[in-house]
C-alpha positions, 0 to 999 in steps of 0.5 A: 400370203396367208402362210406368211401371216400365219408364220409371222403370227407364230413368230410374234407369240410369247415364248414359253418359259424354259423348263429350268426356271421352275426348278430354280424357283423350287431350289430357292424355296427349298434353301429358304425353308432350310434357313428358316428351319435352322433359325427356328431350331437355334432359337428354340435351343437357346430358349431351352438352355436359358430356361434350364440355366435359370431354373437349375443354376444356383443363384449368386446372391441370397434370396430376399425371403431367405433368413440369415443365420445368427452369425450372419445377422451379427455380421450384417450389423457390423457391416452396416456400421463399418463397411457399407460406406465403401462396399455398398449395400449388400456388398455390391461395391461403390465406384471409386471407393471399394470393390464388390464383395459378391463372390469373394467368400468368407475366406477373403473376408477373414484374411483381410479382416483378421490381418488388419488390412481391412478396413483400410486406413487410407488409399494406397498401393496395397493394404498393410498388415496392422492390428485388427480393428475387429475381434476374431469372432467379429471377423468370423461374423462378417465373413459369414454375412458375406458368404451368405449373401454372395457365396465364394471360397470357404476355409475348410474345417479341421487342422490346416497344418499337415504333420510328418516329415514327408509332408514337411519335405513336400511342403518345402518343395511346393513352397520353393516352386510356387511361393519363394519367388515373391516371399523369398526362401525364408518367407521374409517377403520382397518388393514388387512393382508400382510400390507393391510388395509381397509381405512376410509370411511369418506373422500369418496364422494357418487360416490366413495362409490357407485363405490367401492361397484360396483367394489370392489377395492383392498381387498374389495368384489364386491357388485353387484346388486344381493347382494345389490340392488341399493336402498340398496347401496343408503341407505348405502351411506346415513348412511355413510354420516350421521355419520359425521353429528351426534353429540357426546353428551357423549363427545370424541367418541374415533373414534367410534371404538366400546366397546373394545377401550372404555373399554381399556381406562376406564381400563387404566384411572381407574387403574392410578386413583386408583394407585394415590389414593392409594399413596395419602392415604398412604402418608396421613396415 
């Protein structure tokens, strides 16, 4: 009887936990510690990188206490009188009126202002070339102001047109590859979609052509120095400016638009000539 009670008491006693449970708890704690450690390291790395970027990266806008140059001061006065309505204070842009000018650089401003595209006469598909509103010196002052408050592409100094037959040949090759699809082989320009067009390159100056390649105005792509080196840009400018200097020993060049309009003119003129010749022969007979 006592042995049964003893055995029964032994059966009713709580069972000891298996040996695996402490090991599982230890594994879970270890995993949790690893995850927390990874999160802490990630946050620390992001904090360090953010601090380094804030301390070392160049600011995109001019500091408030940094004075403007004399040219930029003149440009600011012109900007506040003529441009601030559409582009806002400090070139930050006005929604529905004009885009931000922060980061466009002096190259974009000089191209748009010296070619008369800015200020716009009215809102349309794209700005058209017209007599400039500002003088060249005023345009450079506006460009200096936008450059100093926002940075961006700058037109290099010195001669922007390459010299020599080799550079001219290279420029023609680069022009046909990169430019002729829109501006045509003769540089006369052509129509694009949605009422837009590629303008003629003939009235453009060396600085305007270089600035256009740097900034890609309107529908034009940007040709940075990794796409076209500065020497290649100078070669293209030399080729473009040489097109007006070349003579046409064959007579009327039809705008140098290529073989399609030439063939069309030949066809129309030839058909008219054949019809008149046929009528003349028939009348004689």
